[in-house]
N, C-alpha and C positions, 0 to 999 in steps of 0.2 A: 913864590908860588907859582902852583898846578899851573902848565898851560898844554895847546897843541897844534902842533905844526900841519896844518892842509895844504894837500895842491892836488895836482894831477882832476883836476875839475872835481877836484871833492870826494875823489875816491881813496885818494893816499893819504894815511896820518900819522903822525909821530909825537905819542906822549914826550913828556919832558918839565922840566924846572924852569920860570925865568930866574937867571940867579942877579943881572942887571937889568934894569931896564932908564932910557932917558929920552927926551921926546922926541930923538933921531931914531932909533932904535931899543933892539938889546940884546941879552946872553941868555942862551939857553942849553941848559945842559939836558939829554936827549936821554930817555929812562934805557931805547935801546940805541946800537951803534947802526944806522940808517942814511944813506946816501938823499939825502933832498934835493927836491928841484932847486934852480934858480930860483924863482916867481914863487912865493906861495902866498898863506893866510901862517899868522899868528891867532888863537884864540883863548883868549882869558878874560875874567872878569866881567863877562859877556859882553867882550868887543870882538868883533873879528878885521883885524889890520892887514891892509896886504904888504908885502915886507921881499925882499929883497934878499938873497943870501950875501954874505960878506967874506966868509970866511967858513970853514968848519973840519974839525981836528979832534979826534981823541973824545968824541962822547959828545962834543960841545959846537956851539952855532953860533956866530953873530950873522945878527938880521939889523937888515935900516929898513925903517920905513918906511913905503913908498907913499910921496902926499898925492896928493889928488889933484890936477891941473886944473 
């Protein structure tokens, strides 16, 4: 599923593809090697989910969805 990571007050973006998704997070393969900020948003399927980067390596990134308090 196509997705976009957004950070830096919406000024920075990285395109990618969601490889795996669960209720708690997602693994995304990035179209280009990009360093993503620790706190970001994942835009996919008309949804914008706040996320935290758990790991990033070799063109992929692991995200944990941040639940509202």
